[in-house]
C-alpha positions as CSV (number, residue, x, y, z in Angstrom):
1,M,49.5,226.1,50.0
2,A,49.8,223.7,47.1
3,P,47.0,220.9,47.2
4,H,48.0,217.7,47.7
5,T,46.4,213.9,48.5
6,T,47.1,212.5,52.0
7,Q,46.8,208.6,51.9
8,P,46.1,207.0,54.6
9,P,48.6,204.4,56.5
10,D,49.1,200.7,55.7
11,G,47.9,197.9,57.5
12,T,51.1,197.9,59.6
13,G,50.7,201.4,60.9
14,R,53.6,202.5,58.9
15,I,53.8,205.1,55.8
16,S,55.0,203.5,52.5
17,L,57.3,205.6,50.3
18,R,54.0,205.6,47.9
19,S,52.2,207.9,50.4
20,V,54.9,210.2,50.5
21,S,53.6,213.4,48.7
22,M,55.7,215.5,46.4
23,E,55.8,218.5,49.0
24,T,57.5,216.1,51.7
25,W,60.4,215.4,48.6
26,I,60.3,219.1,48.0
27,A,61.0,219.8,51.5
28,V,63.8,216.9,52.1
29,L,65.1,218.3,49.1
30,A,65.1,222.2,50.2
31,V,67.0,220.9,53.7
32,L,69.8,219.4,51.7
33,G,70.1,222.2,49.4
34,I,70.1,224.8,52.1
35,A,72.6,222.3,54.0
36,W,74.9,222.0,51.4
37,H,74.8,225.7,50.3
38,L,75.4,226.5,54.3
39,V,78.8,224.2,54.3
40,A,79.9,224.9,51.0
41,R,79.7,228.7,51.8
42,Y,81.1,228.9,55.2
43,G,82.4,225.8,56.5
44,I,84.6,225.0,52.5
45,H,84.7,228.2,51.7
46,V,83.8,228.0,48.0
47,S,82.9,230.9,45.8
48,T,79.6,232.6,46.4
49,R,78.7,231.4,42.7
50,T,79.6,227.7,43.5
51,A,77.7,228.1,46.7
52,G,74.3,228.8,45.1
53,W,73.9,226.4,42.8
54,P,72.5,224.1,45.2
55,L,69.8,227.0,46.4
56,I,68.9,227.2,42.5
57,A,68.1,223.5,41.9
58,V,65.8,223.7,45.2
59,I,64.0,226.5,43.4
60,A,64.1,225.1,40.3
61,L,63.2,221.4,41.0
62,G,61.1,222.7,44.1
63,G,59.7,225.8,44.0
64,V,58.6,225.8,40.0
65,P,56.4,223.0,40.9
66,L,54.5,224.5,43.6
67,A,54.7,227.8,41.6
68,V,53.1,226.0,38.9
69,T,50.3,224.6,40.9
70,M,49.7,227.6,42.4
71,I,49.3,229.7,38.6
72,R,47.0,226.8,37.6
73,G,44.5,227.7,40.9
74,I,45.1,231.5,40.0
75,A,44.2,230.4,36.4
76,A,40.9,228.9,37.3
77,G,39.8,232.0,39.5
78,E,41.1,230.5,43.0
79,I,43.0,233.9,44.2
80,G,44.0,233.7,47.4
81,S,46.8,233.7,49.8
82,D,49.1,231.0,47.7
83,L,49.8,234.0,45.6
84,L,52.0,235.6,48.2
85,A,54.1,232.5,48.1
86,G,54.6,232.2,44.4
87,I,55.4,236.0,44.1
88,S,58.0,235.6,47.0
89,I,59.5,232.7,44.7
90,V,60.0,234.4,41.5
91,T,61.2,237.8,43.4
92,S,63.9,235.9,45.3
93,L,65.0,234.5,41.9
94,I,65.1,237.7,40.3
95,L,66.8,239.7,42.7
96,G,69.5,236.9,43.2
97,E,68.3,236.2,47.0
98,Y,68.1,232.5,46.4
99,L,68.9,231.5,49.8
100,A,65.6,233.6,50.9
101,G,63.7,231.8,48.1
102,S,64.6,228.6,49.3
103,V,64.0,229.3,52.7
104,I,60.4,229.9,50.8
105,V,60.1,226.4,49.0
106,L,61.1,224.9,52.7
107,M,58.5,226.6,54.2
108,L,55.6,225.8,52.3
109,S,56.7,222.1,51.2
110,G,57.7,221.9,55.2
111,G,54.6,223.1,56.4
112,T,52.4,221.0,54.0
113,A,54.4,217.9,55.3
114,L,53.3,219.3,58.7
115,E,50.0,219.3,57.9
116,Q,50.1,215.7,56.3
117,Y,51.8,214.1,59.5
118,A,49.1,216.1,61.8
119,T,46.1,214.7,59.5
120,R,47.8,210.6,59.8
121,R,48.0,211.5,63.3
122,A,44.6,212.9,64.0
123,S,43.4,210.0,61.9
124,A,44.6,206.8,63.2
125,V,41.1,205.9,64.2
126,L,40.8,205.0,60.4
127,G,43.8,202.6,60.7
128,A,42.1,200.9,63.4
129,L,38.9,200.6,62.1
130,A,40.9,199.0,59.0
131,K,43.0,197.1,61.0
132,R,40.4,195.1,63.4
133,M,38.7,193.5,60.4
134,P,39.1,190.2,59.5
135,R,39.6,189.3,55.9
136,V,38.1,185.7,55.7
137,A,35.0,184.2,57.0
138,H,33.9,180.7,57.5
139,R,31.7,179.4,55.4
140,K,29.6,176.6,56.2
141,T,28.3,174.4,53.3
142,A,26.7,170.7,53.4
143,S,29.8,168.9,54.0
144,Q,32.6,171.4,55.9
145,V,33.3,174.7,57.2
146,A,36.1,176.5,55.2
147,E,37.7,179.8,54.8
148,I,36.8,182.2,52.5
149,A,37.6,185.9,51.5
150,I,35.4,188.2,52.8
151,D,35.1,189.7,49.3
152,D,34.0,186.5,47.7
153,L,31.0,186.4,50.0
154,R,27.7,186.3,48.7
155,I,24.0,187.4,50.0
156,E,22.6,184.2,52.2
157,D,26.0,182.4,52.1
158,I,25.8,180.7,55.8
159,L,29.0,181.6,57.8
160,V,30.1,180.2,61.3
161,V,31.6,183.0,63.8
162,F,33.6,181.4,66.4
163,P,33.7,182.5,69.9
164,H,35.7,185.8,70.2
165,E,35.7,186.4,66.7
166,T,35.0,189.8,65.2
167,C,31.9,189.4,62.9
168,P,33.1,190.0,59.4
169,V,29.5,191.1,57.7
170,D,25.9,192.2,58.5
171,G,23.4,189.3,59.1
172,K,20.9,187.5,60.8
173,V,21.2,184.2,63.1
174,V,19.8,180.8,61.8
175,E,21.4,178.9,64.0
176,G,22.9,179.2,67.9
177,R,22.3,181.3,71.3
178,G,25.1,183.9,72.3
179,S,26.3,187.3,72.6
180,M,27.7,190.1,71.3
181,D,30.1,193.1,72.3
182,E,28.9,195.8,69.9
183,S,30.5,198.5,71.9
184,Y,33.0,199.6,69.4
185,L,29.9,200.1,66.5
186,T,27.2,201.8,69.5
187,G,29.3,202.6,72.0
188,E,27.0,200.5,74.4
189,P,29.3,199.0,76.9
190,F,27.1,196.1,77.1
191,Q,26.7,192.2,75.7
192,I,23.7,192.2,73.6
193,S,22.1,188.4,72.9
194,K,21.8,186.6,70.0
195,T,19.4,184.1,69.0
196,V,17.7,182.9,66.0
197,G,16.7,185.7,63.9
198,S,18.5,188.3,65.4
199,E,20.5,190.7,63.5
200,V,24.4,190.7,64.0
201,L,26.7,193.9,62.6
202,S,29.6,193.5,61.1
203,G,32.5,194.5,63.3
204,A,30.7,192.9,66.6
205,I,32.8,191.2,68.3
206,N,31.1,187.3,69.3
207,G,31.0,186.3,72.6
208,E,31.6,182.7,74.2
209,A,29.4,180.6,71.7
210,A,29.9,180.2,68.3
211,L,26.8,181.4,66.1
212,T,25.5,180.2,62.8
213,V,24.9,183.7,60.5
214,E,23.2,184.3,57.3
215,V,24.9,186.9,55.1
216,A,22.6,190.0,54.8
217,R,24.6,192.3,53.0
218,L,27.7,192.0,51.3
219,S,31.1,193.4,52.7
220,A,31.1,196.1,50.8
221,D,28.1,197.4,52.0
222,S,28.3,196.4,55.1
223,R,27.4,198.7,58.5
224,Y,31.0,198.7,59.6
225,A,32.5,199.3,55.7
226,K,30.1,202.3,55.5
227,I,31.4,204.0,58.6
228,V,34.8,203.6,57.3
229,R,34.1,204.9,53.9
230,V,32.3,207.8,55.9
231,M,35.3,208.5,57.9
232,Q,37.5,208.6,54.7
233,E,35.1,210.8,53.1
234,A,35.1,213.2,56.2
235,E,38.9,213.2,56.1
236,T,39.2,214.3,52.3
237,N,36.4,216.7,51.7
238,R,37.4,220.5,52.1
239,P,35.6,222.3,55.2
240,K,33.8,225.5,54.4
241,L,35.8,226.8,57.0
242,R,39.1,226.7,55.1
243,R,36.8,228.4,52.0
244,I,36.4,231.0,54.8
245,A,40.2,231.2,55.1
246,D,40.7,231.5,51.2
247,R,38.7,234.7,51.2
248,L,40.0,235.8,54.1
249,G,43.4,235.7,52.1
250,V,42.2,237.8,49.6
251,W,42.2,240.8,51.6
252,Y,45.0,239.8,53.3
253,T,46.9,239.0,50.1
254,L,46.2,242.8,48.9
255,L,47.1,244.2,52.5
256,A,50.8,242.4,52.3
257,L,51.1,243.3,48.7
258,S,50.2,247.2,49.7
259,V,53.2,247.1,52.2
260,A,55.5,245.2,50.4
261,V,54.9,247.9,47.5
262,A,55.1,250.9,50.0
263,G,58.4,249.6,51.9
264,W,59.8,249.1,48.2
265,I,59.4,252.9,47.3
266,A,59.8,254.2,50.7
267,G,62.9,252.5,50.8
268,R,63.8,252.4,47.0
269,D,65.1,248.6,48.0
270,P,63.5,245.7,46.1
271,T,64.5,243.7,49.0
272,R,62.0,244.9,51.0
273,F,59.6,244.1,48.8
274,L,60.7,240.4,49.2
275,A,60.9,240.6,53.3
276,V,57.5,241.7,53.4
277,L,56.6,238.8,51.0
278,V,58.1,236.4,53.0
279,I,57.3,237.4,56.3
280,A,53.7,237.8,54.8
281,T,53.1,234.3,53.5
282,P,49.9,233.0,55.3
283,C,50.9,229.5,56.3
284,P,48.8,229.9,59.8
285,L,45.7,230.7,58.0
286,L,46.3,227.8,55.2
287,L,47.6,225.5,57.8
288,A,46.0,225.8,61.3
289,I,42.4,225.6,60.3
290,P,42.7,222.5,58.2
291,V,44.4,220.7,61.1
292,A,42.1,221.7,63.6
293,I,39.3,220.7,61.4
294,I,40.9,216.9,61.2
295,G,41.6,216.7,64.8
296,A,38.1,217.5,65.6
297,I,37.0,214.9,63.3
298,S,39.3,212.6,65.2
299,V,38.1,213.6,68.3
300,A,34.4,213.0,67.2
301,A,35.4,209.7,65.9
302,S,36.9,208.5,69.3
303,R,33.7,209.4,71.0
304,G,31.4,207.6,68.4
305,I,30.2,210.4,66.3
306,I,31.3,210.5,62.7
307,I,31.7,213.6,61.2
308,R,30.3,213.3,57.3
309,N,30.2,217.3,56.7
310,P,33.4,219.0,58.6
311,A,31.8,222.4,57.3
312,M,29.3,221.5,60.2
313,L,31.9,221.5,62.8
314,E,31.9,225.2,62.1
315,R,28.1,225.8,61.9
316,I,27.1,223.9,64.9
317,A,28.2,226.3,67.5
318,S,26.0,229.2,65.7
319,C,22.7,227.4,66.1
320,R,19.8,228.9,67.2
321,T,16.8,226.7,66.9
322,A,16.9,223.3,67.5
323,I,14.1,221.0,65.8
324,F,13.8,217.5,66.9
325,D,12.1,214.4,65.2
326,K,10.0,212.3,68.0
327,T,10.5,208.7,68.0
328,G,14.2,207.4,68.5
329,T,15.6,210.9,69.4
330,L,13.6,212.3,72.0
331,T,12.2,208.6,73.1
332,Y,13.9,205.4,73.0
333,G,12.0,204.2,69.8
334,K,10.3,201.4,71.9
335,P,7.2,200.9,73.8
336,E,6.8,201.2,77.4
337,L,4.1,199.6,79.4
338,T,2.5,202.4,81.1
339,E,-0.9,201.0,82.7
340,T,-2.4,197.9,83.3
341,L,-6.4,198.0,83.5
342,C,-7.5,194.8,85.0
343,A,-11.1,193.1,84.6
344,P,-12.8,192.8,88.4
345,G,-10.8,189.7,90.1
346,I,-7.6,190.1,88.5
347,R,-4.7,191.4,89.9
348,P,-1.9,193.4,87.8
349,E,0.8,191.6,88.6
350,S,-0.9,188.2,87.5
351,A,-1.9,189.7,84.2
352,I,1.5,190.8,83.4
353,Q,3.0,187.5,84.8
354,L,1.0,185.6,82.5
355,A,1.1,187.8,79.2
356,A,5.0,188.0,79.9
357,S,4.9,183.8,79.9
358,L,3.2,184.1,76.6
359,E,5.4,187.2,75.1
360,Q,8.3,185.4,75.8
361,Y,8.1,183.7,72.4
362,S,7.1,186.4,70.5
363,K,8.9,188.7,68.4
364,H,6.0,191.5,68.3
365,P,7.6,195.1,69.7
366,L,5.1,195.1,72.3
367,A,6.0,191.9,73.3
368,S,9.5,193.4,74.9
369,A,7.6,196.1,77.0
370,I,5.6,193.4,78.7
371,L,8.7,191.5,79.5
372,A,10.2,194.5,80.6
373,A,7.4,195.0,83.1
374,A,7.5,191.5,84.6
375,R,11.2,192.0,85.0
376,R,10.8,195.1,87.1
377,G,8.7,193.7,89.0
378,G,10.2,190.5,89.9
379,L,7.9,188.1,88.5
380,V,8.5,184.3,87.2
381,L,7.7,183.6,84.1
382,S,5.2,180.1,83.7
383,S,5.8,177.5,81.1
384,V,3.9,177.5,78.0
385,S,2.7,175.1,75.7
386,E,0.5,174.9,72.2
387,I,2.0,178.3,71.2
388,G,0.5,179.8,67.9
389,E,0.3,183.3,66.4
390,K,-1.8,183.5,63.7
391,P,-2.0,186.7,61.1
392,G,-4.8,189.1,62.6
393,T,-5.8,187.2,65.9
394,G,-2.9,187.3,68.1
395,L,-0.7,185.5,69.8
396,S,-2.3,182.6,72.1
397,G,-0.8,179.4,74.1
398,H,-1.6,177.2,77.3
399,V,0.0,178.6,80.5
400,G,-1.1,176.3,83.4
401,K,-4.7,175.6,83.0
402,H,-5.7,178.5,81.0
403,N,-5.7,179.5,77.3
404,I,-4.3,183.0,77.4
405,Q,-4.6,185.0,74.3
406,I,-3.1,188.7,73.6
407,T,-4.9,190.3,71.1
408,G,-5.7,194.0,69.8
409,R,-9.0,196.2,70.2
410,S,-10.7,195.0,66.9
411,K,-11.1,191.2,67.9
412,M,-12.4,192.6,71.6
413,I,-15.1,194.7,69.9
414,E,-16.1,191.6,67.7
415,R,-16.4,189.5,70.6
416,S,-18.2,192.4,73.0
417,A,-20.6,192.4,70.2
418,D,-21.7,188.6,71.1
419,T,-21.1,188.9,74.6
420,E,-22.1,192.9,75.5
421,L,-18.4,193.3,77.0
422,S,-18.1,196.9,78.1
423,L,-14.1,197.7,77.3
424,P,-12.2,200.4,78.6
425,P,-12.1,203.4,76.2
426,A,-9.7,203.2,73.3
427,S,-6.2,204.7,74.9
428,S,-4.2,207.4,72.7
429,G,-1.2,205.7,72.6
430,M,-0.4,201.9,71.8
431,E,-2.6,199.1,73.2
432,C,-3.2,195.2,73.6
433,F,-5.9,193.0,75.4
434,L,-5.3,190.0,77.4
435,T,-7.8,187.2,77.5
436,I,-8.3,184.2,80.0
437,D,-9.9,181.2,78.3
438,G,-12.0,183.5,76.4
439,D,-12.7,186.2,78.9
440,Y,-11.5,189.6,79.0
441,A,-8.4,189.9,81.7
442,A,-7.0,193.1,81.1
443,N,-5.8,195.9,78.9
444,F,-2.3,197.1,78.6
445,R,-1.2,200.7,77.5
446,F,2.1,201.7,76.2
447,R,3.8,204.8,75.0
448,D,7.3,205.4,73.6
449,A,9.1,206.5,76.8
450,P,11.2,210.0,76.7
451,R,14.7,209.1,77.2
452,S,16.1,209.9,80.8
453,E,18.2,212.4,79.8
454,S,15.6,214.5,76.9
455,R,14.7,217.2,79.7
456,S,17.4,218.0,81.2
457,F,19.0,218.2,77.6
458,I,16.4,220.4,76.7
459,K,16.7,222.5,79.8
460,H,20.5,223.1,78.7
461,L,20.5,224.2,75.2
462,A,19.6,228.0,76.0
463,P,21.8,228.5,79.0
464,K,25.0,226.5,77.5
465,H,24.5,226.6,73.8
466,G,22.7,229.5,72.9
467,L,20.0,227.4,71.1
468,N,16.9,229.9,72.4
469,R,13.9,228.1,70.6
470,V,13.2,224.3,70.4
471,M,10.7,222.6,68.2
472,L,9.1,219.3,68.2
473,L,8.4,218.2,64.9
474,S,6.5,214.7,64.4
475,G,4.5,212.9,61.9
476,D,2.9,211.2,64.8
477,R,-0.6,211.6,66.5
478,E,-1.3,215.2,68.5
479,T,-1.7,213.0,72.0
480,E,1.3,211.5,71.5
481,V,3.4,214.5,70.3
482,Q,1.6,216.8,72.9
483,Y,2.2,213.9,75.6
484,L,6.1,214.0,74.9
485,A,6.6,217.7,74.8
486,G,4.8,218.0,78.4
487,Q,7.3,215.4,79.5
488,V,10.8,216.8,77.9
489,G,9.8,220.2,78.5
490,I,9.3,221.6,74.9
491,T,6.5,224.1,74.1
492,E,6.3,224.2,70.5
493,A,5.2,221.1,68.6
494,H,4.1,220.0,65.2
495,F,2.3,217.0,65.2
496,G,1.0,215.0,62.2
497,K,3.8,216.1,59.1
498,T,4.6,214.5,56.1
499,P,8.3,214.8,54.8
500,E,7.5,217.5,52.4
501,Q,5.8,219.5,55.4
502,K,8.7,219.1,57.8
503,V,11.0,220.1,55.1
504,A,8.6,223.2,54.5
505,I,9.0,224.1,58.1
506,V,12.7,223.4,58.7
507,S,13.4,225.5,55.5
508,E,11.3,228.5,56.7
509,E,12.9,228.5,60.7
510,S,16.3,228.4,58.6
511,K,15.5,231.4,56.9
512,R,15.0,233.1,60.3
513,A,18.0,231.7,62.2
514,P,20.5,228.6,61.7
515,T,18.7,225.6,62.7
516,L,19.7,222.2,64.4
517,F,17.9,219.2,63.3
518,L,18.0,215.8,64.9
519,G,16.5,213.0,63.8
520,D,16.8,208.8,62.9
521,G,14.4,208.1,60.4
522,I,14.0,207.7,56.7
523,N,11.2,210.3,56.5
524,D,13.7,212.7,58.2
525,A,15.9,212.7,55.6
526,P,14.8,215.7,53.1
527,A,14.4,218.0,56.6
528,M,17.9,217.3,57.3
529,Q,19.0,218.6,54.0
530,A,17.1,221.9,54.5
531,A,18.7,222.5,58.0
532,T,21.7,224.2,58.8
533,V,23.0,221.1,60.6
534,S,21.6,218.1,60.8
535,I,22.5,215.0,62.8
536,A,21.1,211.5,62.6
537,F,20.9,208.7,65.5
538,G,22.4,205.4,64.8
539,Q,22.8,203.6,61.7
540,N,19.0,202.7,61.0
541,S,18.7,204.1,58.1
542,D,21.4,204.6,55.0
543,V,19.3,207.4,53.5
544,T,19.3,209.1,56.5
545,T,23.0,209.0,57.0
546,Q,23.7,209.9,53.9
547,A,21.8,213.4,54.1
548,A,23.1,214.0,57.8
549,D,25.9,216.1,58.7
550,A,27.4,213.7,61.4
551,V,25.9,210.4,62.5
552,V,26.0,209.8,66.3
553,L,26.7,205.9,66.6
554,E,25.1,205.9,69.9
555,T,22.1,206.9,70.5
556,S,22.4,209.5,73.2
557,L,21.5,213.0,73.5
558,R,24.6,213.1,75.8
559,K,26.8,212.5,72.3
560,V,24.7,215.8,70.9
561,D,25.9,218.0,73.8
562,E,29.7,216.5,73.2
563,L,29.3,217.5,69.6
564,I,28.4,220.8,69.9
565,H,31.4,221.3,72.6
566,I,33.9,219.8,69.7
567,G,32.5,222.3,67.2
568,R,33.0,225.5,69.4
569,R,36.3,224.8,70.5
570,M,37.7,223.6,67.3
571,K,36.1,226.9,65.7
572,R,37.8,229.0,68.5
573,I,41.3,227.2,68.4
574,A,41.4,227.4,64.5
575,L,40.9,231.0,64.4
576,Q,43.2,231.6,67.4
577,S,45.5,229.7,65.3
578,A,45.0,231.5,62.0
579,V,44.4,234.9,63.8
580,G,46.8,234.9,66.0
581,G,49.4,234.1,63.3
582,M,48.3,236.5,60.7
583,A,48.4,239.6,63.5
584,I,52.0,238.5,64.3
585,S,53.1,238.0,60.2
586,M,51.4,241.7,59.9
587,A,53.7,242.9,62.6
588,G,56.5,241.6,60.9
589,M,55.6,242.8,57.5
590,L,55.8,246.4,59.0
591,I,59.1,245.0,60.7
592,A,60.2,244.3,57.0
593,A,58.9,247.5,55.3
594,A,60.9,249.7,57.2
595,G,64.1,247.7,56.5
596,Y,64.8,246.0,59.8
597,L,63.9,242.4,58.3
598,P,65.9,241.0,56.0
599,P,64.2,238.5,53.7
600,V,66.0,235.5,55.1
601,A,65.6,236.4,58.7
602,G,61.9,237.0,57.7
603,A,61.5,233.3,56.3
604,M,62.9,232.3,59.5
605,A,60.6,234.3,61.7
606,Q,57.7,233.2,59.8
607,E,58.5,229.3,59.9
608,A,58.7,229.8,63.8
609,I,55.0,231.5,63.3
610,D,53.9,228.7,61.3
611,I,54.9,225.7,63.9
612,A,53.5,228.0,66.7
613,A,50.3,228.0,65.0
614,V,49.9,224.4,63.6
615,L,51.4,223.5,67.3
616,N,48.1,225.3,69.1
617,A,45.8,223.9,66.0
618,I,46.6,220.3,67.3
619,R,45.3,220.8,70.8
620,V,42.1,220.4,69.1
621,A,42.9,216.6,69.1
622,L,44.2,216.4,73.0
623,P,41.8,215.5,75.8
624,S,39.5,218.2,77.1
625,S,37.8,218.5,80.1
626,E,35.2,220.7,78.4
627,L,34.0,217.7,76.6
628,D,33.4,215.7,80.2
629,D,32.0,218.6,81.9
630,D,29.2,221.2,81.9
631,R,26.7,219.0,80.0
632,G,23.8,219.9,82.3
């Protein structure tokens, strides 16, 4: 099939004349030429020679450009099933079978036009992504708030995002309190609270309150723009499965030529040669596979999964070893209060209430864990005064009549040297200490909590997806890694590994069996490159998402399960369409070689096979219960 460039729909959803490819115009020309010939030949009964001129025009104006493109590919060493189509056009011209040649031109150009249409339909999410973004922002200066084109924004510009507006850039809140709906980007159906210092994402929809935001990234570098570019790259990438189809096309071409020559020799009729080549034109192989891949990309995008390397859709179902990073992948990537050790006379509820009252004014990672514990316990926070947070000393303030401080073990050890205070033994995880009026009150201990679905997902991999070996690969401490491995049911765990060591382990495992690697941090990027298939969670790191084959915007293992199902279903339907269409074509080749299928009838039969194969491939983009069931 002649290569082409598919243009995305414009912002209105219509297809402009510029986006109509050469193949589409050739298909229109072929339809008009064939119709003109049939009317002239059988309607107004002009001479055969005169009625043949429209067909010659079709072959000259349509077939020659297609043939030239194919010849260039052959000269470049790309010998595949396209060769059959080129030989068929040339043979039809030599034998004077102009109608058969014109139908071949229509079949090739029309098939490509069908692929383009299916591609535009399957990738409509791109149009939706582009259409919903604002083109202007409201920049705030000392004297006014004025509209400005997004492309004219600069880093550190101050913007006002009004209620219910779409946030135009990535930035940081510098004034105001409110919430934003980030579900379009993250898949989370929640309003995310925003206050001074909070990060905002381009594409998020503001809530009821206006927010003043400082621009952190230019529009072209924003998270939203990168998602659009990743989608575009994924759509235009030539998938590996298509290249496999090209290699299959080599032997298929040799088989077709052998049958065509045998039919010619056996029947002493060169028309049989043409008839075999016409029915052998392997458009199911050339069309069905890329249509199925684009459909899978669209389905994945609609579920918050961006496919960066379409070849991974073919490979993911064949993976047999799963390798997981720890933090942010099998865990939530945030600490959870797991234990509260109190001094005599202090109740855990009281310690958590005092600490949470103070921590509500802190941005420390452990603050959210203490606040979450207070919310779970239904504790009412107290008012705080004289809040201070000096570097290296911790957070302090007055809660009621007491001076409360939250600090680390090193500061407590300094105090214990003077007071002979006996502290609890050091924890293998994270920890902090609470003091009341300078006296030790409590030791809070934290761990990175495993995701609620981690254990069931790990258990699900072997019976449902054939991933018989599961590894945990982390740079964290042994105690933390072994603790998590036990929690989620992984028996093989590697800890304290540098990025270089991770690459070595993943490379070695990939030699033994195809590997699936999941991670979310910059230190995971090299290992992702070494894996057979790699998946990044979220958009925490540009480096990671560039290295990954797919990006799961919603950090959920259920989405990984959906992706495996999408890849497996795509491969099954693509091969059904391609191999099934080729098998029917082979049967037609034998009939044509025996002289029972003339060239024109063969061309029409092949067109029907093509349409059936492509329609079957389009099923990939349709809803499927397979993606919602069987998740374990």
